[in-house]
Every structure is written in structure tokens, then in C-alpha cells.
C-alpha positions in Angstrom: 16.4 34.9 15.3 13.5 32.7 14.2 14.2 33.6 10.6 17.8 32.8 11.1 17.0 29.4 12.5 14.6 28.6 9.7 17.2 29.5 7.1 19.8 27.4 8.9 17.5 24.4 8.9 16.6 24.9 5.2 20.3 25.0 4.3 21.0 21.8 6.3 18.2 19.9 4.5 19.2 21.1 1.1 22.9 20.4 1.7 22.2 17.0 3.0 20.1 16.1 0.0 22.5 17.6 -2.6 25.5 15.9 -1.1 24.2 12.4 -0.2 21.5 11.7 -2.8 23.7 12.0 -6.0 26.2 9.5 -4.4 23.5 6.9 -3.8 22.1 7.5 -7.3 25.6 6.9 -8.7 25.9 3.7 -6.7 22.5 2.5 -8.1 20.8 2.5 -4.7 18.2 5.1 -5.6 17.3 8.5 -4.3 14.9 7.3 -1.6 17.6 5.5 0.3 19.9 8.6 -0.2 17.3 10.9 1.5 16.8 8.4 4.3 20.5 8.1 5.0 20.9 11.9 4.8 18.2 12.3 7.5 20.0 9.8 9.7 23.2 11.7 9.2 21.9 15.2 10.2 19.4 14.0 12.8 19.6 13.9 16.6 21.5 10.6 16.6 23.9 11.7 13.8 25.6 15.0 13.5 22.8 16.7 15.5 22.4 19.5 12.9 18.6 19.2 13.4 17.2 18.3 16.9 13.4 18.2 16.3 12.5 16.1 13.2 8.8 16.1 14.2 8.7 19.8 13.5 9.3 19.2 9.8 7.6 15.8 9.4 4.1 17.2 9.4 4.9 19.7 6.7 6.9 17.2 4.6 3.9 14.8 4.6 2.4 17.0 1.9 5.0 15.4 -0.4 3.1 12.1 0.0 -0.2 14.0 -0.6 1.1 15.5 -3.9 2.5 12.1 -5.0 -0.9 10.5 -4.6 -2.5 13.4 -6.5 -0.2 12.9 -9.4 -0.8 9.1 -9.3 -4.6 9.8 -9.4 -4.1 12.0 -12.5 -2.8 8.9 -14.2 -6.0 7.0 -13.5 -9.4 8.0 -14.8 -12.6 6.7 -13.1 -13.0 3.9 -15.7 -9.4 2.7 -15.0 -10.0 2.8 -11.3 -13.1 0.7 -11.7 -11.1 -1.9 -13.6 -8.8 -2.1 -10.6 -11.6 -2.8 -8.1 -10.7 -6.5 -7.9 -7.1 -6.0 -6.8 -8.0 -3.0 -4.6 -10.8 -4.7 -2.6 -9.9 -8.3 -3.0 -6.2 -8.4 -2.9 -6.0 -5.4 -0.5 -8.3 -7.0 2.0 -6.5 -10.4 1.8 -3.1 -8.8 2.3 -4.1 -6.7 5.3 -6.1 -9.4 7.1 -3.5 -12.2 6.4 -0.6 -10.0 7.6 -2.4 -9.0 10.8 -3.3 -12.6 11.6 0.2 -13.9 10.8 2.1 -11.2 12.6 -0.2 -11.5 15.7 0.4 -15.2 15.8 4.1 -14.7 15.5 4.1 -12.2 18.3 2.2 -14.5 20.6 4.5 -17.4 19.8 7.4 -15.2 20.9 5.8 -14.5 24.2 4.3 -11.1 23.5 1.0 -10.4 25.2 -1.9 -10.9 22.8 -3.1 -7.3 22.9 0.3 -5.8 22.2 0.9 -8.4 19.5 -2.4 -7.4 17.8 -1.6 -3.7 17.9 1.9 -4.2 16.6 0.6 -6.4 13.8 -2.0 -3.9 12.8 0.7 -1.3 12.3 3.2 -3.7 10.7 0.6 -4.9 8.2 0.6 -1.5 6.5 3.2 -0.5 3.9 4.7 2.9 3.1 2.8 4.6 0.3 5.6 7.1 -0.1 8.5 4.7 -0.2 6.8 2.0 -2.3 5.4 4.4 -4.9 8.5 6.6 -5.1 10.7 3.5 -5.5 8.5 2.0 -8.2 8.3 5.4 -10.1 12.0 5.9 -9.9 12.7 2.4 -11.4 10.0 2.8 -14.0 8.1 -0.1 -12.6 4.8 1.5 -11.5 3.0 0.7 -14.8 4.0 -3.0 -14.8 1.4 -5.5 -13.5 3.4 -5.9 -10.3 3.6 -2.1 -9.8 -0.2 -1.8 -10.4 -0.9 -4.5 -7.9 1.3 -2.7 -5.4 -0.6 0.5 -6.0 -4.0 -1.1 -5.6 -3.1 -2.6 -2.2 -1.6 0.6 -1.0 -4.9 2.4 -1.9 -6.8 -0.2 0.1 -4.5 0.3 3.1 -5.4 4.0 3.1 -9.0 3.0 3.3 -8.2 0.5 6.1 -7.0 3.4 8.3 -10.5 4.1 9.4 -11.6 0.8 10.9 -8.2 0.2 12.5 -8.2 3.6 14.2 -11.8 3.0 15.3 -10.7 -0.4 16.7 -7.9 1.1 18.7 -10.0 4.0 20.0 -12.7 1.6 21.1 -10.3 -0.5 23.2 -8.3 2.4 24.6 -11.1 4.9 25.5 -12.4 5.4 29.0 -15.2 3.0 29.8 -17.3 5.9 30.9 -17.1 7.5 27.5 -19.6 6.6 24.8 -18.1 5.5 21.5 -18.4 8.1 18.6 -20.1 6.2 15.8 -20.4 9.4 13.8 -16.8 9.1 12.7 -17.5 6.6 9.8 -20.4 8.7 8.7 -18.2 11.8 8.5 -15.6 9.9 6.5 -18.2 8.7 4.0 -19.8 12.1 3.8 -16.4 13.7 3.0 -15.7 11.3 0.2 -19.2 11.9 -1.3 -18.6 15.7 -1.0 -15.2 15.5 -2.8 -16.6 13.3 -5.6 -19.8 15.4 -6.1 -17.9 18.7 -5.9 -15.2 17.5 -8.2 -17.8 16.6 -10.9 -19.8 19.8 -10.6 -17.3 22.5 -9.6 -13.7 21.6 -10.3 -13.6 22.1 -14.1 -15.5 25.4 -14.2 -13.3 26.8 -11.5 -10.1 25.6 -13.2 -11.4 27.1 -16.4 -12.0 30.4 -14.7 -8.5 30.4 -13.1 -6.8 29.4 -16.4 -8.5 32.2 -18.3 -6.6 34.7 -16.1 -3.5 33.5 -18.1 -1.4 34.0 -15.1 0.7 30.9 -14.5 1.5 31.7 -10.9 -2.2 31.9 -10.1 -2.9 28.6 -11.7 0.0 27.0 -9.8 -1.3 28.6 -6.5 -4.8 27.3 -7.1 -3.5 23.8 -8.0 -1.7 23.6 -4.6 -4.7 25.1 -2.8 -6.9 22.5 -4.4 -4.8 19.5 -3.4 -4.0 20.8 0.1 -7.6 21.8 0.8 -9.0 18.4 -0.1 -6.3 16.7 1.9 -7.0 18.8 5.0 -10.8 18.1 4.6 -10.0 14.4 4.7 -7.8 14.8 7.8 -10.5 16.7 9.6 -12.8 13.7 9.4 -10.2 11.2 10.3 -9.3 9.9 6.8 -5.9 9.8 5.1 -4.8 13.0 3.5 -3.3 11.0 0.7 -6.6 9.3 0.0 -8.3 12.7 -0.5 -5.5 13.9 -2.9 -5.8 10.7 -4.9 -9.6 11.2 -5.3 -9.0 14.7 -6.5 -6.5 13.4 -9.1 -8.8 10.8 -10.4 -11.6 13.3 -10.9 -9.3 15.5 -13.0 -7.6 12.6 -14.8 -9.6 13.1 -18.0 -9.8 16.9 -17.9 -8.1 19.2 -20.3 -6.0 20.6 -17.5 -4.4 17.3 -16.5 -1.0 17.8 -18.1 -0.7 21.4 -16.9 -1.5 20.3 -13.4 1.2 17.6 -13.6 3.8 20.1 -14.8 2.9 22.6 -12.0 2.9 20.2 -9.1 5.7 17.8 -10.0 8.5 20.1 -8.7 6.8 20.6 -5.4 6.1 16.9 -5.1 9.8 16.0 -5.6 11.0 18.6 -3.1 8.5 17.8 -0.3 8.8 14.0 -0.8 12.6 14.3 -0.4 12.0 16.3 2.7 9.6 13.7 4.0 12.2 10.9 3.6 14.8 13.1 5.3 12.4 13.6 8.3 11.8 9.9 8.5 15.6 9.3 8.5 16.0 11.8 11.3 13.4 10.0 13.4 15.4 6.8 13.6 16.5 6.4 17.2 20.0 5.1 16.9 20.3 5.0 20.7 18.2 1.8 20.7 20.6 0.2 18.3 23.3 0.7 20.9 21.3 -0.8 23.7 19.0 -3.3 21.9 20.5 -3.9 18.4 19.4 -7.5 18.1 15.9 -6.8 19.2 15.4 -3.9 16.7 17.0 -5.6 13.8 15.3 -8.9 14.6 11.8 -7.2 14.6 12.4 -5.2 11.5 14.0 -8.0 9.4 11.5 -10.6 10.7 8.5 -8.4 9.7 9.9 -7.7 6.3 10.6 -11.4 5.6 7.2 -12.5 6.9 5.3 -9.9 4.9 7.3 -10.7 1.7 6.5 -14.4 2.3 2.8 -13.6 2.5 2.7 -11.1 -0.3 4.2 -13.5 -2.9 1.5 -16.1 -2.8 -1.1 -13.4 -2.5 0.0 -12.0 -5.9 -0.1 -15.5 -7.3 -3.6 -16.2 -6.0 -5.0 -13.1 -7.7 -3.6 -13.9 -11.1 -0.1 -12.3 -11.1 1.4 -15.6 -12.1 4.8 -14.3 -13.4 7.5 -14.6 -10.8 8.8 -11.2 -11.8 5.5 -9.4 -11.0 4.9 -11.4 -7.8 8.4 -10.8 -6.5 8.2 -7.1 -7.3 4.9 -6.9 -5.4 6.3 -8.7 -2.4 9.5 -6.6 -2.2 7.7 -3.2 -2.9 5.3 -3.7 0.0 7.5 -5.6 2.5 8.3 -2.5 4.6 6.2 -1.0 7.3 4.5 2.3 6.5 4.4 5.7 8.2 0.8 5.0 9.3 2.3 2.7 12.0 3.7 5.7 13.8 0.1 7.2 13.9 -1.4 3.9 15.0 1.1 3.2 17.8 0.6 6.8 19.1 -3.2 6.3 19.0 -2.8 3.1 21.1 -2.1 5.3 24.2 -1.9 3.4 27.4 -2.2 0.1 25.6 1.5 0.3 24.7 4.3 1.1 27.2 6.7 3.9 26.2 9.7 1.5 25.8 7.7 -0.9 23.7 6.4 2.0 21.5 9.9 3.3 20.9 11.2 -0.1 20.0 8.4 -0.6 17.5 8.9 2.8 15.9 12.6 2.1 15.5 11.8 -1.2 13.8 9.4 0.6 11.5 12.2 3.0 10.4 14.7 0.2 9.8 12.1 -1.6 7.6 11.8 1.5 5.5 15.5 1.6 5.0 15.3 -2.0 3.6 13.0 -1.2 0.7 15.4 0.8 -1.5 18.1 -1.9 -1.0 15.6 -4.7 -2.0 14.4 -2.7 -5.0 18.0 -2.3 -6.1 18.5 -6.1 -5.7 15.4 -6.7 -7.8 16.5 -4.3 -10.6 20.1 -5.5 -10.8 19.9 -9.2 -10.0 16.3 -10.7 -10.0 14.6 -8.9 -12.9 17.3 -9.8 -15.5 17.2 -13.4 -14.3 13.4 -13.5 -14.5 13.6 -12.1 -18.0 15.8 -15.0 -19.1 13.7 -17.6 -17.4 10.2 -16.4 -18.2 9.3 -13.6 -20.6 6.7 -11.1 -19.4 3.2 -12.1 -20.1 1.2 -10.0 -22.6 -1.3 -7.5 -21.2 -4.9 -8.4 -21.3 -6.6 -6.5 -24.1 -10.2 -5.8 -23.2 -11.1 -3.1 -25.9 -12.1 -3.7 -29.5 -11.4 -1.0 -32.1 -11.5 -0.8 -35.9 -7.8 -0.1 -36.1 -4.8 -2.0 -34.6 -1.4 -0.4 -34.6 1.5 -2.9 -34.0 4.5 -0.8 -32.9 4.3 2.5 -31.1 7.6 4.2 -31.9 8.1 7.3 -33.9 6.2 5.9 -36.9 3.2 4.3 -35.2 2.7 7.3 -32.9 2.0 9.7 -35.8 -0.6 7.3 -37.3 -2.3 6.8 -34.0 -2.5 10.6 -33.3 -4.1 11.3 -36.7 -6.7 8.6 -36.3 -7.4 9.3 -32.7 -7.8 13.0 -33.5 -10.6 12.1 -35.9 -12.3 10.0 -33.2 -11.2 6.6 -34.6 -10.6 4.0 -32.0 -7.1 2.5 -32.1 -5.7 -0.4 -30.2 -1.9 0.0 -29.7 0.5 -2.9 -29.1 4.2 -2.8 -28.5 6.8 -5.4 -27.4 9.1 -2.9 -25.6 8.1 -2.6 -21.9 10.1 0.7 -21.6 8.2 2.2 -24.5 4.9 1.1 -23.0 5.8 2.8 -19.7 6.9 6.0 -21.5 3.7 6.4 -23.6 1.5 5.6 -20.6 3.2 8.4 -18.7 2.1 10.8 -21.5 -1.5 9.6 -21.2 -1.7 7.2 -24.1 -3.1 3.7 -23.7 -0.9 0.9 -25.0 -0.6 -2.8 -24.4 2.5 -4.9 -24.0 2.6 -8.0 -26.3 4.2 -9.6 -29.3 2.0 -8.9 -32.3 3.7 -11.7 -34.3 1.7 -14.2 -32.2 -1.6 -15.3 -33.5 -3.2 -15.4 -30.0 -2.3 -11.8 -29.3 -3.8 -10.6 -32.6 -7.0 -12.5 -31.8 -7.0 -11.0 -28.3 -6.6 -7.5 -29.9 -9.8 -8.1 -32.0 -8.2 -8.6 -35.4 -11.2 -10.8 -36.4 -13.5 -7.7 -36.2 -11.1 -4.9 -37.0 -10.9 -3.1 -40.3 -7.2 -2.1 -40.5 -3.8 -3.3 -39.1 -0.9 -0.9 -39.3 2.4 -2.8 -39.0 4.9 -0.2 -37.6 7.3 -2.4 -35.5 11.1 -1.6 -35.7 12.4 -5.1 -36.6 11.9 -5.8 -40.3 11.7 -9.6 -39.7 9.1 -9.2 -37.1 7.1 -6.8 -39.2 7.0 -9.1 -42.2 6.0 -12.0 -39.9 3.1 -10.0 -38.5 1.9 -9.1 -42.1 2.2 -12.7 -43.3 0.3 -14.0 -40.2 -2.5 -11.4 -40.7 -2.8 -12.1 -44.4 -3.2 -15.8 -43.7 -5.6 -15.8 -40.8 -7.5 -12.5 -41.3 -8.0 -12.1 -45.1 -10.6 -9.4 -44.6 -8.2 -7.2 -42.6 -6.7 -4.4 -44.6 -2.9 -4.0 -44.0 -0.5 -1.0 -44.2 3.1 -1.7 -43.4 6.2 0.3 -42.5 9.2 -0.6 -44.7 12.6 0.4 -43.3 14.3 -0.1 -46.7 13.8 -0.7 -50.4 14.4 -4.4 -50.0 11.7 -4.6 -47.2 9.3 -2.9 -49.6 10.0 -5.8 -52.1 8.9 -8.3 -49.5 5.6 -6.5 -48.9 5.0 -6.2 -52.6 5.3 -10.0 -52.8 2.6 -10.3 -50.1 0.4 -7.7 -51.8 0.6 -5.4 -48.8 0.9 -1.6 -49.3 4.3 -0.6 -47.8 5.4 2.9 -46.8 9.1 3.5 -46.7 9.6 5.3 -43.4 12.1 7.9 -44.6 10.8 8.2 -48.2 8.1 10.8 -47.5 10.3 13.0 -45.3 13.2 12.8 -47.8 10.8 14.0 -50.6 9.8 16.9 -48.3 13.4 17.8 -47.9 14.0 17.6 -51.7 11.0 19.9 -52.2 12.3 22.4 -49.6 15.7 22.2 -51.3 14.3 23.1 -54.7 12.4 26.0 -53.2 15.6 27.3 -51.5 17.3 27.2 -54.9 14.8 29.5 -56.5 12.1 27.1 -57.8 8.6 28.2 -57.2 6.5 26.2 -54.6 4.1 24.8 -57.3 7.0 23.9 -59.6 8.9 22.2 -56.8 5.9 20.2 -55.7 5.2 19.1 -59.3 8.8 17.8 -59.7 8.7 15.9 -56.4 5.3 14.3 -57.4 6.8 13.2 -60.7 9.8 11.7 -58.9 7.5 9.8 -56.5 5.4 8.3 -59.3 8.6 7.3 -61.2 10.2 5.7 -58.2 7.1 3.7 -57.3 6.9 2.3 -60.8 10.6 1.5 -60.7 10.1 -0.2 -57.3 7.4 -2.5 -58.7 9.6 -3.4 -61.7 12.7 -4.0 -59.6 10.8 -6.3 -57.2 10.4 -8.9 -60.0 14.2 -9.2 -60.3 15.2 -8.8 -56.7 17.4 -11.9 -56.8 19.4 -10.9 -59.8 22.0 -8.3 -58.9 23.1 -7.7 -62.5 19.6 -7.1 -63.6 18.9 -4.7 -60.7 22.0 -2.7 -61.5 20.9 -2.5 -65.1 17.4 -1.4 -64.1 18.8 1.2 -61.7 21.0 2.7 -64.4 18.2 2.8 -66.9 16.0 4.3 -64.2 18.4 7.2 -63.6 18.5 8.0 -67.3 14.7 7.9 -67.5 14.4 10.1 -64.4 16.8 12.7 -65.8 14.8 12.9 -69.1 11.6 13.1 -67.1 12.7 15.9 -64.8 14.4 17.8 -67.6 11.1 17.9 -69.5 9.4 19.0 -66.3 11.8 21.8 -65.9 11.3 22.9 -69.5 7.6 23.2 -68.8 
């Protein structure tokens, strides 16, 4: 009977997700809101297909744990150190400002000071799962606003410890001494994870990988993440924080991509289950008895947090309205930690008050996917018209700069990087930047046709600039600018056509026609398929290459004279036929 009940619940969860989520995706509202609404529909206050959401919530929280592990894999320790200012500075300002403002608002509305402070402490926290999942789904996590959101969420996980200690201190029996060993246990656990990760993780992973059994590697990956998460939970820390630390320690390991591929399916499934469980926990009964109270608390908190988050982002250097708005909307909801904090408050909160606060938390979570859809559809396009995205700050200096990281620039970068040559990559397409970062490559957003950006990229000290952008006009502008202001800098340019190659010849810049080399390879393969020997085919193609390059230089002198170009082209075909005929005779 127990197995039958388990299978029944599994079928309900899967059916709810499969039916509801695609509809919400099609409407452009995102999968997160779809899972939340699916949970509301099947929960105790919906169709009552599942009566105990708490039973699955604890298990489904591992979806959040796996999400933070994968986020950690995207950040190596050096990158994490670069984020120390937004993590510690912006995170602390956000938490303290939100607690102070929400407490003051509660007292102004007649709420007792103690209750207002407890509610504010919970409301100040944001949902790591909902915020990060929404940002990832929209492809916004790698933007400055997305990175700022992630930094503050990480600080909030760290802030769990002092807030819980604060509540335990005020809610414990006066005859009981306060346990000051809790912070020491937490710090010790973090040191243990970092030290163990540095000394043991890679050798153990290498040993497991050498078994060449994929299922064993997958099993060990899950064991690793869940084990570290449980260790953190035992000492009173956030499980997600432990998983994130494990990811950071493995971010620059040779097993990073394999770990991502193995854990991603489990993360998606469990994270969806977590959102369904949150949806099921929404007490719709309170909406029938106290609808204005619940909606008023939820919407008031979301609005107040967004109003505080926007100037916080501006203060810490996120000056663009797009990034500051994204930061404010992504973190405006209340997080799942509030459920834990309100439960830990014990007798300090009455049962009715706690239920009302929990309902408001759930409603605030439902608001985020809607706000993110509003940002993506309405606000982001408007910001893009009003103010273009600011270029990324480039802090590294390398001997080679590659402008344009599409299909052409990527090959150049891979060859140079494989030889250990440092390459600074710049691209003007934010979607391309996000894509290459997901695959572990470092790239900077910016317009390389601007002199200030080339200076910021270190063109004054670099040896080589590879111009590989898509638009021919922009590419020529970059080459002209570099020739004028950085005469020592060697240039190699990508030419999309023969006429583009003429322009680069006028500048004295070596230009490589992007399809010329692959076309010659196809010609060589064609000759071999027709019975020519490999050496003979290679010799014919080399002859053709030299002939065409000479013709290109000759035609460039008469590029404005169509009749002369036609004449030279006809003469070139005749010369080529004679040349290749003599080559075949050899």
C-alpha cells in the first residue's frame, strides 16, 4: 500500500508539471510560475490530490542544493574573490536596510516591535531558488544585474547564522545557557570543506573516473553534493551554502563539465518538485478569510524591498537602469528561509500570526516570475532603446586581443589558448557573451570600435589584435582605429568577401577571407574523390591559392573600375586554366 501511495503521488507531481508548465512557457510566464501554480492546483487547497506538502518539501530542497552546486562550478576561487565587494558590502547593506525599513513599517502599522522585527528578519531574505532559476531561465544570470543578485543571495545564506542565533537567544528559556559553540561549529565546517576539497576531492574524483563506469561517477557526484550539504545542515548552516562551496572548489578542475552534465537533470527535476511543494503550501483558506491582509502584506513587502534594492544597486556602481531594475525585481520576493525563521521564533509568534506571514511569503514568491516576465517583455527593450548596456570592466592584460567571438574568433582563441597564450576576448552581442561564459570561456561585453574600450583591453601593451566581428563596417572601423592609435599593434582581420579584402589591403592589414580556406579544403577533397592523389591534389590547391592572392592584390588597384575588374577576372581565368593544366601535366 505504501508503494502504491508513493507511485500515486509521483504520478500526480509529474502530471501536474507536464500539463501546467508547458502552458506557462508558451504564455511567456516561465516555468517557475508554472510549477508554483501546479502546486497550488494539486495541493490541500486546490484539487486535494496531495494532502501533506511538507512530506515532499524537505526532499525537494535538494533541488536548491544542486542549483547552488552548479552555480559554484561556474565560479572559480579567483572569480569569487573578485565578487567580495558586492557579496559583503552590498549584501550587508541590503539585509540591514531591509530589516530596518520593514521593522519601522510594521511598528508604524501598529504591530508590536518584537513581532515586527522577527517578520522583518524573515522578509529581508530573498528566495535563492526562485531568483536564480528565473535569472538562468531568462539568460540574465551572467549580466551585471544577475551577478549582483547572486552575490546578495550568497550573503543572505551566510546571514542565516546570526539571525537564527538572535532568535534562539530571545526565545530560549532564561534558565538555559546560550550555546556559543554554534558559530565555532559553522566556521569549522567551512574550513573542513575548503581544506578537504583542496586535498582530497580531485584525487578521489580521479579514482572514481578511472573505473570508467558512468553510473558510479554520477552516484559519487550526488553523494558528494548531498554529503557536504548535510554536513552544513548538521552545524546549523545553509545546505545550499555548502553545495556552493563544493562547486567553487571544483570550478577549475578537469571534471567540471562532466559534473555539470551529470547533475543538471537531477537539478531540474528536484527544483521543479521544490516549486510544486512551495505552491502546495499556500494556505488559500486565509485568502478567503483575510484576503486584503495577506495580499497587502505580500505586495507591500515586495514593493518596499524593490524600492530599497534599486538605490542599493546604484550606490554600489550598477548605474544602468536595466541592471538596477533587474536586481530590484529579482530579489523583491521573500525566500524560503522565512519559513524556517518563523518556525524558530517559537512562542514569540502566535499561530495565527505565523500562518498569515507564511501565506504572505508564498504570495510574494508567486510575484517574481510575473515581474521577471514584465522585465523581459516591457522594461528591458525600453532600457535598451534609452541606454545601451555599459561595457564590462576589463581587468586583465594579455598579448592578444580577439574582437568578435563567433565561429571565426572562437577557433583562433582556442588555438592560442591551447598553446598557453593569454587572449582577451571582446564581443558586442550580450547573448553570445552569456553563451560562451556558460561553456567556461571568459569574454567581455563591449564595442571594440570604441577607442576607450581598446585602451581598457590593453591594446597599448598587446602584441596582436584579431578582428573577427561579424559586421564588415564595424570590423573595418576597428582596424582603422587600431592602425591610427596603436601603430605597434599587429593586426589580422577577418574578411567576409573579396571586396572587404580590398579594404584591408588599402590599410595594409593582412585579411583572411572566412570561407576561402574551407572552400580550398573542399576543393582538395573533391580532387581526391575524383582519383587525384593526395599530394597532387594538395599541390593544385596551393597553386590556386597563390594565383588567387596575386590576382586579389592586382584587382584591388582597380576596384572602382568595373570594366577593368571584369577584364582582369577573364584574364585571370585563362591564366589559371593554363597554370593548372601545366600542373596536371606534371
